[in-house]
C-alpha positions as CSV (number, residue, x, y, z in Angstrom):
1,M,76.3,-16.3,46.5
2,K,76.2,-13.5,43.9
3,Y,72.8,-11.9,43.6
4,D,72.2,-9.6,40.6
5,T,69.6,-9.0,37.9
6,E,71.5,-10.9,35.2
7,K,71.9,-14.0,37.3
8,A,68.2,-13.9,38.2
9,R,67.2,-13.5,34.5
10,E,69.4,-16.4,33.5
11,A,67.9,-18.6,36.2
12,L,64.4,-17.6,35.3
13,N,65.0,-18.4,31.6
14,R,66.3,-21.8,32.5
15,L,63.3,-22.4,34.6
16,L,60.9,-21.4,31.9
17,A,62.7,-23.6,29.4
18,M,62.3,-26.6,31.8
19,F,58.6,-25.9,32.3
20,A,58.0,-25.6,28.5
21,S,59.9,-28.8,27.7
22,G,58.9,-30.9,30.7
23,D,62.5,-31.8,31.2
24,L,62.6,-31.4,35.0
25,P,65.2,-32.7,37.5
26,P,64.2,-35.8,39.6
27,A,62.0,-34.8,42.5
28,V,63.1,-35.2,46.1
29,A,60.9,-36.3,48.9
30,R,59.0,-33.4,50.6
31,T,59.3,-33.3,54.4
32,L,57.0,-32.0,57.2
33,I,58.0,-31.2,60.8
34,R,56.8,-33.7,63.3
35,P,56.3,-33.2,67.0
36,Q,59.1,-34.6,69.1
37,G,58.3,-37.5,71.4
38,G,56.6,-36.2,74.6
39,Q,57.0,-32.6,73.5
40,S,53.9,-32.0,71.3
41,K,51.3,-29.3,72.1
42,P,47.5,-29.6,71.7
43,S,47.7,-27.0,68.9
44,D,50.0,-29.3,66.8
45,T,46.8,-31.2,65.8
46,W,44.7,-28.2,65.1
47,S,43.5,-27.2,61.6
48,L,45.3,-24.6,59.7
49,G,42.5,-22.1,60.3
50,N,42.6,-22.6,64.1
51,R,46.4,-22.3,64.2
52,L,46.2,-19.1,62.2
53,L,43.7,-17.8,64.8
54,M,46.3,-18.7,67.5
55,Y,49.1,-16.8,65.8
56,L,46.8,-13.8,65.2
57,A,46.1,-13.8,68.9
58,G,49.8,-13.3,69.5
59,T,50.9,-16.7,70.8
60,E,52.5,-19.9,69.7
61,D,50.7,-22.0,72.4
62,A,47.0,-21.9,73.3
63,R,45.0,-24.4,75.3
64,G,41.8,-24.9,77.1
65,F,41.4,-24.1,80.8
66,H,41.8,-27.7,82.0
67,Q,44.6,-28.4,79.5
68,W,46.6,-25.7,81.2
69,Q,45.9,-27.2,84.6
70,E,47.1,-30.6,83.3
71,A,50.3,-28.9,82.2
72,G,50.8,-27.4,85.7
73,R,49.8,-23.8,84.8
74,M,46.8,-21.7,85.8
75,V,45.0,-19.1,83.8
76,K,45.5,-15.6,85.2
77,K,42.6,-13.9,86.8
78,G,40.8,-11.6,84.3
79,A,42.4,-13.3,81.3
80,R,40.1,-13.4,78.2
81,A,39.8,-16.4,76.0
82,F,39.7,-16.5,72.3
83,H,37.8,-19.1,70.4
84,I,38.6,-21.9,67.9
85,L,36.2,-24.1,66.0
86,A,35.8,-27.8,66.7
87,P,33.7,-30.1,64.5
88,C,30.5,-31.7,65.8
89,T,30.2,-35.2,64.5
90,V,27.5,-37.9,64.5
91,K,27.5,-41.6,63.4
92,K,25.7,-42.2,60.2
93,I,25.1,-45.2,58.0
94,V,26.4,-44.3,54.5
95,K,26.5,-46.3,51.2
96,V,29.9,-46.9,49.7
97,T,31.0,-48.6,46.5
98,D,33.7,-51.2,46.6
99,P,36.4,-50.0,44.2
100,E,37.4,-53.5,43.2
101,T,34.0,-55.3,42.8
102,G,31.7,-52.3,42.2
103,E,29.3,-53.6,44.8
104,E,27.5,-51.3,47.2
105,R,27.6,-51.8,50.9
106,E,26.7,-49.8,54.0
107,E,29.3,-48.5,56.5
108,E,29.0,-46.6,59.7
109,R,31.0,-43.4,59.6
110,R,31.3,-40.2,61.5
111,V,30.0,-37.2,59.6
112,I,30.5,-33.5,60.4
113,V,27.1,-31.8,61.0
114,G,28.4,-28.5,62.3
115,F,30.9,-26.7,64.4
116,R,31.1,-25.4,68.0
117,F,33.2,-22.7,69.6
118,I,35.9,-23.8,72.1
119,P,37.5,-21.2,74.4
120,V,41.2,-21.3,74.7
121,F,43.8,-19.2,76.5
122,R,47.2,-18.0,75.4
123,Y,50.4,-19.2,77.2
124,E,51.1,-15.5,78.0
125,D,47.9,-15.4,80.0
126,T,48.9,-18.3,82.3
127,E,51.4,-18.8,85.1
128,G,52.9,-21.7,86.9
129,K,55.2,-24.6,86.0
130,P,57.6,-23.8,83.0
131,L,56.9,-25.8,79.9
132,P,59.6,-27.8,78.1
133,D,61.5,-25.7,75.6
134,V,60.6,-27.1,72.1
135,K,62.5,-25.8,69.1
136,Y,61.7,-26.8,65.6
137,D,64.1,-24.5,63.8
138,P,66.4,-26.0,61.1
139,P,70.0,-26.6,62.0
140,E,71.0,-23.7,59.8
141,P,68.8,-20.7,58.7
142,P,67.6,-20.7,55.1
143,P,69.2,-18.4,52.5
144,L,68.1,-14.7,52.7
145,Q,66.3,-15.2,56.1
146,E,68.2,-12.1,57.3
147,V,66.4,-9.8,54.8
148,A,62.8,-10.8,55.7
149,K,62.5,-7.9,58.2
150,A,63.0,-5.5,55.3
151,F,59.6,-6.7,54.0
152,G,57.8,-6.3,57.3
153,V,58.2,-9.9,58.5
154,Q,58.3,-9.7,62.2
155,E,58.6,-13.4,63.0
156,I,59.5,-16.7,61.3
157,I,58.0,-19.7,63.1
158,Y,58.8,-23.3,62.5
159,A,56.1,-25.6,63.9
160,P,54.5,-29.0,63.2
161,G,51.4,-29.1,61.0
162,N,48.9,-31.9,60.5
163,D,46.7,-30.7,57.6
164,G,49.2,-31.3,54.8
165,S,50.1,-27.6,54.4
166,Y,53.7,-26.7,54.3
167,G,53.4,-23.1,55.5
168,F,51.7,-19.7,55.1
169,F,52.4,-16.0,55.3
170,S,50.1,-13.9,57.6
171,W,50.1,-10.2,56.8
172,S,47.5,-9.0,59.3
173,N,48.0,-8.3,63.0
174,G,51.8,-8.7,62.7
175,K,53.4,-10.2,59.6
176,K,54.6,-13.8,60.2
177,I,55.9,-16.6,58.1
178,V,54.9,-20.0,59.6
179,L,56.6,-23.0,58.2
180,H,55.7,-26.7,58.8
181,T,58.8,-27.9,56.8
182,H,62.5,-27.3,56.5
183,D,62.3,-27.5,52.7
184,V,63.9,-24.4,51.3
185,K,61.3,-24.1,48.5
186,T,58.5,-23.5,51.0
187,W,60.6,-20.8,52.7
188,F,61.2,-19.1,49.3
189,H,57.5,-19.3,48.4
190,E,56.4,-17.6,51.6
191,L,59.2,-15.0,51.4
192,G,57.9,-14.4,47.8
193,H,54.4,-13.6,49.2
194,A,55.9,-11.2,51.8
195,I,57.9,-9.3,49.1
196,H,54.9,-9.3,46.7
197,H,52.7,-7.8,49.4
198,T,55.0,-4.8,49.6
199,F,54.0,-3.5,46.1
200,R,50.8,-5.4,45.3
201,P,48.7,-5.9,48.5
202,L,47.6,-9.5,48.8
203,Q,44.0,-10.7,48.9
204,G,42.8,-13.3,51.3
205,G,42.5,-16.9,50.1
206,Q,44.4,-18.9,47.5
207,V,44.3,-16.3,44.6
208,P,45.9,-18.0,41.6
209,E,48.0,-15.0,40.4
210,Q,49.4,-14.5,43.9
211,E,50.3,-18.2,44.3
212,I,51.9,-18.4,40.9
213,V,54.1,-15.3,41.6
214,A,55.3,-16.8,44.9
215,E,55.9,-20.3,43.3
216,V,57.8,-19.0,40.3
217,F,59.9,-16.8,42.6
218,A,60.6,-19.8,44.8
219,A,61.6,-22.0,41.9
220,T,63.8,-19.3,40.5
221,M,65.5,-18.9,43.9
222,C,66.1,-22.6,44.0
223,E,67.6,-22.5,40.6
224,I,69.9,-19.6,41.6
225,H,71.1,-21.5,44.7
226,G,71.6,-24.7,42.9
227,V,68.9,-26.5,44.9
228,R,67.5,-29.3,42.8
229,G,64.6,-31.5,43.2
230,Y,61.7,-29.0,43.7
231,H,61.1,-27.9,40.1
232,Q,58.6,-30.8,39.5
233,Y,56.6,-29.7,42.6
234,S,56.6,-26.1,41.4
235,W,55.4,-27.0,38.0
236,E,52.6,-29.2,39.4
237,Y,51.6,-26.4,41.8
238,I,51.4,-23.9,39.0
239,R,49.4,-26.3,36.8
240,H,47.0,-26.8,39.7
241,Y,46.1,-23.1,39.5
242,A,45.7,-23.3,35.7
243,R,43.2,-26.2,35.7
244,D,46.0,-28.8,35.1
245,N,46.4,-27.4,31.6
246,P,50.2,-27.1,30.7
247,Q,49.6,-24.5,28.0
248,E,47.4,-22.4,30.3
249,A,50.0,-22.8,33.1
250,L,52.8,-21.4,30.9
251,K,50.5,-18.5,29.9
252,A,49.8,-17.8,33.5
253,V,53.5,-17.8,34.3
254,F,54.2,-15.3,31.5
255,R,51.3,-13.1,32.7
256,V,53.0,-12.7,36.2
257,L,56.6,-12.4,35.1
258,A,56.8,-8.7,35.7
259,D,55.8,-9.2,39.3
260,V,58.2,-12.1,39.8
261,E,61.1,-10.0,38.4
262,E,60.1,-7.1,40.8
263,C,60.2,-9.5,43.7
264,L,63.7,-10.7,42.6
265,N,64.9,-7.2,42.2
266,R,63.6,-6.2,45.7
267,V,65.1,-9.1,47.5
268,F,68.5,-8.5,45.9
269,A,68.3,-4.8,46.7
270,A,67.4,-5.6,50.3
271,R,70.3,-8.0,50.7
272,K,72.7,-5.4,49.2
273,A,71.5,-2.7,51.5
274,L,71.9,-5.0,54.5
275,K,75.4,-5.9,53.4
276,D,76.4,-2.3,52.9
277,I,75.1,-1.5,56.5
278,R,77.3,-4.2,57.9
279,A,80.3,-3.1,56.0
280,A,80.0,0.5,57.1
């Protein structure tokens, strides 16, 4: 694969033309990593926020005291727990409207009334029976994975997710890219965040400009690599951050083009530097 500024600009121009015209390739089905039979971990069902707390604690597996006992492991003496949040629910009678008849009826539902702290311990703070080795990595690494370290990424983790998210980039307490899918677009998106952070420090939360930079970078990289089927998702993602207004979405894209091009230039330069080192 040839990486250079001219090729990137051509791909970006093709992408912008597709967004402007609405003439996008047919979309492929998105995929999420699912736990393998009998090999799931309690954290596979946690919320994104709780899993992020786990990764920030420096582990890929955390459980409660008794959960570790059930797995044949004991918490080491003196180990300190960290805490995740669990919802507190109660049963309530609520009124709902039948979408077909318009009639109102009462239903019993569980409603979240608050949250409580749950202490959990890292795998590294336990000892005992070895756990089954579970790997969720794709059969082949995605393009440009080898340059991620040049942008401070210390670890790339593939793991199941249950909240509908496809992945995230964590830049505090050890930079990590966590992916809940093997879809290459999501990898490019999170790599885009990591690169963007090197010259324009990211803010916490879903900041529209940051998300649009990462998504245009991802869509451009898909175009460069001839990966079709994700352009529609990218356009819908960008429109979401522009209040679903196509014209505003295009304006938003043009506002961040300088940052997108800088991300492209930096990833190509990093790959060239790595190639030169290997050839030396």
